[in-house]
C-alpha positions in Angstrom: -55.9 44.5 25.7 -52.7 45.9 26.7 -49.8 46.4 24.2 -47.7 44.0 26.2 -50.3 41.4 26.1 -50.6 41.8 22.3 -46.8 41.4 21.9 -46.8 38.1 24.2 -49.7 36.8 22.1 -48.0 37.5 18.9 -44.8 36.0 20.2 -46.6 32.9 21.4 -48.2 32.4 18.0 -44.9 32.7 16.3 -43.6 30.2 18.6 -46.4 27.9 18.1 -46.1 28.3 14.3 -42.3 27.4 14.5 -42.9 24.3 16.6 -45.6 23.1 14.2 -43.2 23.6 11.2 -40.5 21.7 13.0 -43.0 19.0 13.8 -44.0 18.9 10.1 -40.4 18.8 8.9 -39.5 16.0 11.4 -42.5 13.9 10.4 -41.5 14.4 6.7 -37.9 13.3 7.4 -39.1 10.3 9.3 -41.5 9.3 6.5 -38.8 9.6 3.8 -36.5 7.7 5.9 -39.0 4.9 6.3 -40.0 4.8 2.7 -36.6 4.9 1.4 -34.8 3.0 4.3 -32.5 0.8 2.2 -31.3 3.7 0.2 -30.8 6.0 3.2 -28.8 3.2 5.1 -26.6 2.7 2.0 -25.9 6.3 1.9 -25.1 6.4 5.6 -22.8 3.4 5.1 -21.0 5.3 2.4 -20.6 8.3 4.6 -19.0 6.0 7.3 -16.7 4.5 4.7 -15.9 8.0 3.4 -15.1 9.3 7.0 -12.7 6.3 7.6 -10.9 6.7 4.2 -10.6 10.5 4.8 -9.2 9.9 8.4 -6.7 7.3 7.2 -5.7 9.5 4.2 -5.2 12.6 6.5 -3.1 10.7 8.9 -1.0 9.2 6.2 -0.6 12.6 4.4 0.5 14.1 7.6 3.4 11.5 8.0 4.4 11.1 4.4 4.1 14.7 3.3 2.1 13.8 0.2 -1.2 15.6 -0.5 -4.5 14.3 0.9 -6.0 13.4 -2.7 -3.0 11.3 -3.5 -3.0 9.4 -0.2 -6.8 8.9 -0.7 -6.2 7.2 -3.9 -3.3 5.1 -2.6 -5.2 4.1 0.5 -8.3 3.1 -1.5 -6.2 1.0 -3.9 -4.4 -0.8 -1.1 -7.7 -1.5 0.7 -9.3 -2.8 -2.3 -6.4 -5.1 -3.2 -6.3 -6.4 0.3 -10.0 -7.4 0.3 -9.8 -8.8 -3.3 -6.6 -10.8 -2.4 -8.3 -12.2 0.7 -11.5 -13.2 -1.2 -9.2 -14.8 -3.9 -7.4 -16.8 -1.4 -10.0 -17.8 1.0 -13.1 -18.4 -1.2 -11.8 -21.5 -3.0 -10.3 -23.0 0.2 -13.4 -22.4 2.1 -15.5 -24.1 -0.5 -13.3 -27.0 -0.3 -13.6 -27.2 3.3 -17.2 -26.9 3.1 -17.4 -29.8 0.5 -15.3 -32.0 2.8 -17.5 -31.3 5.8 -20.6 -32.2 3.7 -19.0 -35.4 2.8 -18.4 -36.1 6.5 -21.9 -35.3 7.3 -23.1 -37.8 4.7 -20.8 -40.4 5.9 -22.1 -39.8 9.5 -25.7 -40.1 8.5 -24.8 -43.4 6.6 -23.2 -44.6 9.8 -26.3 -43.8 11.9 -28.6 -45.5 9.3 -26.6 -48.8 9.6 -26.4 -48.7 13.4 -29.8 -47.3 14.5 -31.9 -47.7 11.3 -33.9 -50.6 12.6 -34.9 -48.8 15.9 -38.1 -46.8 16.3 -36.4 -43.6 17.3 -33.7 -44.1 14.6 -36.4 -44.5 11.9 -38.1 -41.2 13.1 -34.8 -39.5 13.2 -33.6 -40.7 9.7 -36.9 -39.8 8.1 -35.8 -36.0 8.4 -32.3 -36.9 6.9 -33.5 -38.3 3.6 -31.0 -37.3 0.8 -33.8 -36.0 -1.5 -35.1 -33.9 1.2 -31.7 -32.7 2.2 -30.9 -31.8 -1.5 -34.1 -29.9 -1.8 -33.6 -27.8 1.2 -30.0 -27.2 0.2 -31.1 -26.0 -3.4 -33.5 -23.7 -2.0 -31.0 -22.2 0.6 -28.4 -22.0 -2.2 -30.9 -20.1 -4.5 -31.7 -17.5 -1.8 -28.0 -17.0 -1.0 -27.2 -16.5 -4.7 -29.9 -13.8 -4.9 -28.7 -12.1 -1.9 -25.2 -12.4 -3.1 -26.0 -10.6 -6.5 -27.9 -7.7 -4.5 -25.1 -7.4 -2.0 -22.4 -7.2 -4.8 -24.3 -4.5 -6.6 -25.0 -2.6 -3.5 -21.4 -2.7 -2.3 -20.2 -1.3 -5.7 -22.6 1.6 -5.3 -21.6 2.3 -1.7 -17.8 2.1 -2.4 -18.1 4.5 -5.4 -20.4 6.9 -3.4 -17.9 6.8 -0.4 -15.0 7.6 -2.7 -16.7 10.5 -4.2 -17.8 11.7 -0.6 -14.1 11.4 0.6 -12.7 13.1 -2.4 -14.6 16.4 -2.0 -16.5 16.5 1.3 -17.0 20.2 1.3 -19.0 20.0 -1.9 -21.7 18.0 -0.4 -21.6 19.5 3.1 -21.9 23.0 1.8 -24.9 21.9 -0.4 -26.6 20.4 2.7 -25.8 23.4 4.9 -27.4 25.8 2.5 -30.7 23.9 2.9 -30.9 25.3 6.4 -32.3 28.9 7.3 -29.5 31.5 7.8 -29.8 31.4 11.5 -29.2 27.8 11.5 -26.4 27.4 9.2 -23.7 28.0 11.9 -25.2 25.3 13.9 -25.5 23.0 10.9 -21.8 23.4 10.2 -21.1 22.6 13.7 -23.2 19.5 13.7 -21.3 18.3 10.6 -18.1 18.8 12.4 -19.3 16.9 15.6 -20.7 14.0 13.5 -17.6 13.7 11.4 -15.4 13.8 14.6 -17.6 11.3 16.4 -17.5 8.8 13.4 -13.7 9.1 13.1 -13.1 8.5 16.9 -15.7 5.6 16.7 -14.0 4.0 13.6 -10.6 4.3 15.5 -11.9 2.5 18.5 -13.5 -0.1 16.3 -10.3 -0.6 14.3 -8.2 -1.3 17.5 -10.9 -3.8 18.7 -10.9 -5.4 15.3 -7.0 -5.6 15.3 -6.8 -7.1 18.7 -9.5 -9.8 18.0 -8.0 -10.6 14.6 -4.6 -11.2 16.1 -5.7 -13.3 19.1 -8.1 -15.4 17.0 -5.6 -15.9 14.2 -2.7 -16.9 16.6 -5.1 -19.3 18.5 -6.2 -21.0 15.2 -2.6 -21.1 14.1 -1.6 -22.9 17.3 -4.3 -25.4 17.0 -3.3 -26.2 13.5 -6.6 -25.2 11.8 -6.5 -24.8 8.2 -6.7 -21.2 6.8 -6.0 -19.8 10.4 -4.8 -16.4 9.4 -7.5 -15.9 6.9 -10.1 -16.9 9.5 -8.5 -14.6 12.0 -8.8 -11.8 9.5 -12.5 -12.4 9.2 -12.9 -12.6 12.8 -11.3 -9.2 13.2 -13.4 -7.7 10.2 -16.6 -9.0 11.7 -15.8 -7.3 15.0 -17.0 -4.1 13.2 -20.5 -5.3 14.3 -20.3 -5.5 18.2 -21.6 -8.8 19.7 -23.3 -10.1 16.7 -20.2 -10.1 14.4 -18.4 -12.6 16.9 -21.2 -15.2 16.2 -21.1 -14.7 12.4 -17.3 -14.9 12.3 -17.2 -18.1 14.3 -19.4 -20.1 11.9 -16.8 -20.4 9.0 -14.1 -21.1 11.5 -16.2 -23.8 13.1 -17.0 -25.3 9.7 -13.3 -25.6 8.9 -12.3 -26.9 12.3 -15.2 -29.6 11.9 -13.1 -31.1 9.1 -10.4 -31.8 11.5 -12.2 -33.1 14.5 -15.0 -32.2 16.9 -12.6 -31.4 19.5 -10.9 -28.9 17.3 -14.3 -27.2 16.8 -14.9 -27.0 20.5 -11.4 -25.4 20.9 -12.2 -22.9 18.2 -15.4 -21.9 20.0 -13.3 -21.4 23.3 -10.8 -19.3 21.3 -13.5 -17.1 19.9 -15.1 -16.7 23.3 -11.8 -16.0 24.9 -10.8 -13.5 22.4 -14.1 -11.5 22.6 -13.9 -11.5 26.4 -10.4 -10.0 26.3 -11.7 -7.4 23.8 -14.8 -6.6 25.7 -13.4 -6.5 29.3 -9.9 -5.5 28.9 -9.2 -3.7 25.6 -12.5 -2.0 24.8 -12.9 -0.3 28.3 -9.4 1.3 27.9 -10.0 2.3 24.3 -13.4 3.8 25.0 -11.7 6.3 27.5 -9.9 7.8 24.5 -12.6 7.5 21.8 -16.2 7.1 21.6 -18.0 6.1 24.8 -21.5 4.4 24.0 -23.2 2.7 26.9 -23.5 -1.2 26.1 -27.2 -0.9 26.5 -27.5 1.9 23.8 -25.4 -0.2 21.5 -27.3 -3.5 22.0 -30.7 -1.8 21.7 -29.7 0.2 18.7 -28.7 -2.9 16.8 -31.8 -4.8 17.9 -34.3 -2.1 17.0 -32.6 -1.2 13.6 -32.2 -4.8 12.9 -35.9 -5.5 13.5 -36.7 -2.6 11.5 -34.3 -2.8 8.4 -32.7 -6.1 8.7 -29.0 -7.0 8.7 -27.9 -3.7 7.4 -29.6 -2.1 10.4 -27.6 -4.4 12.6 -24.3 -3.6 10.9 -24.9 0.2 11.1 -26.7 0.2 14.6 -23.8 1.5 16.5 -22.6 4.4 14.2 -26.1 5.5 13.8 -26.7 5.5 17.6 -23.6 7.7 17.9 -24.8 10.1 15.2 -28.3 10.5 16.9 -26.7 11.2 20.2 -24.7 14.0 18.5 -27.8 15.3 16.9 -29.7 15.3 20.1 -27.0 17.0 22.0 -26.4 19.6 19.3 -29.9 20.3 18.0 -32.2 19.8 20.9 -30.0 20.2 24.1 -27.9 23.1 22.7 -30.2 24.5 20.1 -33.7 24.4 21.4 -33.1 24.2 25.2 -30.2 26.6 24.9 -27.9 24.6 27.3 -24.5 25.8 25.8 -22.6 24.1 28.7 -23.7 20.5 27.6 -20.7 18.2 28.0 -19.7 16.0 25.2 -20.4 12.3 26.4 -19.6 10.7 23.1 -16.2 11.9 21.9 -13.1 13.2 23.7 
């Protein structure tokens, strides 16, 4: 065997060994993510919040002249005060509207019982509307909501505290992760961190503008209709726009509940307002914003939320879009540029 053949054979063996190691590492990462999916998603949510806090703090520090740590503290306190104030104002009023709606439903069932209780189809319909059965179903549903609420509050506290630590000293955690890579890959790992952070910042900016537009349009529409809690419900509509497509449906539910206490016509107009607001956001505002920020194809957005939602539940739906944007960056930087060696790859995600 010639020396060149021996060299090629050794080179091929090294390449195969490296490929097998990469496959083993990838399989291990996938297994860990699958087994600890809830924890991994919470950590990713903390990273997203930290990127948003860091971006706002950096922008505020630039225009105020204050240091970034001080602005981070100020921004965190202001956002916490805003959310707590909204909850303090909205929760009692929304519960009151829900009780009023429940009374109206009971009155409607009673009217149906009086008018059609003697007919065959009326008896069949009203059998499923027995007060005892309704109370049992409501009690079961309420218990599940209470359990979920306790877990959500605990998880939210952990995520917020972790996000604040990430935002306060990002270099500490990034350098620790980078040092886990071989020396030859550390430069690319640092670049990957930079690209992911930039992508998430631009994505958050685009989402913030969409949320602002939807919140203003919805709040003004509800205010003109005379719907109670119009501004608070508009704020919720804007906040839920954080989750594309699915958030619009979730935000319309409390607004429809409140509108039903006024009239059925008001509830119909509320649905029209929500549909119109999101049509404006989806076909007018979003295409313009995406030219300047993150450009994700609609099919990728929907599929990412659907797949991750089926795998990990509601948290997968909420984080589907930023996870998809992050994975596209990883594929571009690690596989296309790192493995395939295409250094001229264009950035199709962030400007």
